[in-house]
N, C-alpha and C positions, 0 to 999 in steps of 0.2 A: 434463500439468500437475503440478508438484510444488512442495513448500514451498521458498521461497527464490527462485523464478523471478519475473520481472517481466513483466507483460502490460499493454498499453494497453487500459484499460477506461473505460466511461462512469460517472462519479460525479456524482450530483445534488448541487447546492450545498446547504449547510445553510440552514435558515430563519432569519430571514425573507428571502425573495427580494425584491429591489428591483424596482419597476415598470420594465419594459423589459429587465430582466436575463435572461440565458439561464437555463434550469433546471439546467444542469450542463455538464460538458465531459469530453472524453476525456483521461485522464491516466495516467501510469504507476501500477501497483498491484502491491504485493508479495503473493504467495501465501503465506499463513501456515500453512494446514493444508488437507488434502484428505481427503475421506471415505475410510473404510477400503477401500471397493470401488474408489476412484479414478475413479468414473464419474459421480457424482451432483452433488456440491456441494463448493465450495472456499470458504475464508474469505480475503478480500483486505483489505489496508490501503492507504489512499491514500498516494501519494508526492507531495510538494509541493516547490517551490523556495524556499519561505519558512521561515525558522527559527522557533523558539519565540518566542511573544509572551505578554503577559498574557492575551490573549483565546484564544490557542491554545498552551497550555503543554506539551502532550503530543506534541511533535515530537522525534524522535530522529535525529541526523545519520547519513547514510550516508557513511562515510569514504572508501570505495573506489568512489565514484559513477561514475568513468570506466570502471572495470572492469565495472560493472553495465550499461554502455551507456546511461547517462543523459546528458542534454545539458548539465546544469549541477549545481553542488552541490545536493544534495537531502536531504530529511528524510522519515521515515516518520511519519505522523500516527496515533498509537495509538488515538485516540478516534473515528476514522472508518473503521469496518469495514463490509464488505458481503459477504454470501454471494453466490456466483455459480454458475451452471451451467457445468460443464466442457464445452467444445466441442473435440472431438478435432482439428479442422483448424486450431486457433489455435496460432500459434507465439510463443514467448516473445521479448520485446524484449531481455532480459538476465537475469542472475542475480546475487544478492548473494554476495560472498565469505563464507565461513563466519564470519569474525570479525564482520562487520556483521550477518549473520543471527542469530547467537547473541546479540549485543547487543540486537537488536530483540526477540527472544524473552524475554530476561531482563527488559527494561523493560516489555514487554507483560504479562507475568505480574505484575509489581509493580503496574502500573496496574489490572489486573483484580481483584487481591486487595485493593486500596485501601490 
């Protein structure tokens, strides 16, 4: 597992959860960073098919979504991050092109620094 790769991971939905609604779903996730040992923990960001809205303004487009093996035009949601345990037998779904990954990193830093 390395930064820039995309894996299918389970993401819980943001609260409030509506009655009868599932608690989350499996969706593509971008690996943003991996621990220095490469064996313990990674930070992933949710990928969604819906662009930015007033409710979800922190979505960055993936311009080369087909090259990343995504099914449709997609966006990285900067404010939905999740630490994950690295599983050695898990295979990536795809990988962002450097231009897309560098754009996400730039916007993520701006988002985190406020």
